[in-house]
matplotlib code that plots the C-alpha trace (Angstrom):
import matplotlib.pyplot as plt

x = [8.9, 10.1, 10.0, 8.7, 11.6, 11.3, 8.0, 6.8, 5.0, 6.0, 4.7, 4.6, 6.5, 4.4, 1.7, 2.2, 0.4, 2.1, 1.3, 1.9, 4.2, 2.7, -0.7, -0.7, -3.1, -3.1, -2.5, -2.9, -0.5, 0.9, 1.3, 1.9, 3.7, 3.1, 6.0, 6.0, 5.9, 8.7, 8.7, 10.5, 7.0, 5.8, 6.7, 5.6, 3.4, 2.6, -1.1, -3.3, -6.0, -8.5, -6.9, -6.5, -10.2, -11.4, -9.3, -10.7, -14.3, -13.9, -12.8, -15.0, -12.0, -12.7, -9.9, -10.2, -9.2, -6.1, -5.1, -2.4, 0.1]
y = [-0.9, 0.5, 3.9, 4.3, 6.1, 9.8, 10.0, 10.4, 7.1, 4.1, 0.5, -1.9, -5.2, -8.3, -9.1, -5.9, -2.6, 0.7, 1.8, 5.2, 4.8, 7.5, 5.9, 2.6, 3.9, 1.6, 3.6, 0.8, -1.0, 2.2, 5.8, 9.1, 11.4, 15.1, 17.6, 18.0, 14.3, 11.7, 7.9, 7.7, 8.2, 4.8, 1.2, -2.1, -4.4, -7.9, -8.6, -11.8, -12.7, -11.5, -8.1, -7.7, -8.5, -6.3, -3.3, -3.7, -4.1, -1.0, 1.2, -0.6, -1.6, -4.4, -6.9, -9.9, -13.1, -12.0, -14.7, -14.3, -17.1]
z = [-1.5, -4.8, -6.4, -9.9, -11.7, -12.1, -10.1, -6.5, -6.8, -4.7, -4.9, -2.0, -2.1, -3.1, -0.7, 1.3, 1.9, 2.4, 6.0, 7.6, 10.5, 12.7, 13.1, 11.2, 8.6, 5.5, 2.4, -0.1, -2.5, -3.9, -2.9, -4.7, -2.3, -2.1, -2.1, 1.7, 2.4, 2.7, 2.0, 5.4, 6.9, 5.5, 5.7, 4.0, 6.0, 4.8, 4.7, 4.9, 2.4, 4.9, 5.4, 1.6, 1.0, 3.9, 2.6, -0.9, 0.4, 2.6, -0.3, -2.8, -4.9, -7.4, -7.9, -10.2, -8.6, -6.7, -4.3, -1.7, -1.6]

ax = plt.figure().add_subplot(projection="3d")
ax.plot(x, y, z, "-o")
ax.set_aspect("equal")
plt.show()
């Protein structure tokens, strides 16, 4: 996971989602932390093509031809 310099925004590593450690909730491929939150509460989790497609369908996110390799 990497931090976007001078922001509270973090991006997951390639082919990973950011997942909340406390309950396994998938946040997505990036997160903008609030002032009372910490990146220590999250971790990267590698996803399969099926998990990626299911996440995007659940939240009605349209992606153009992204294939997991």
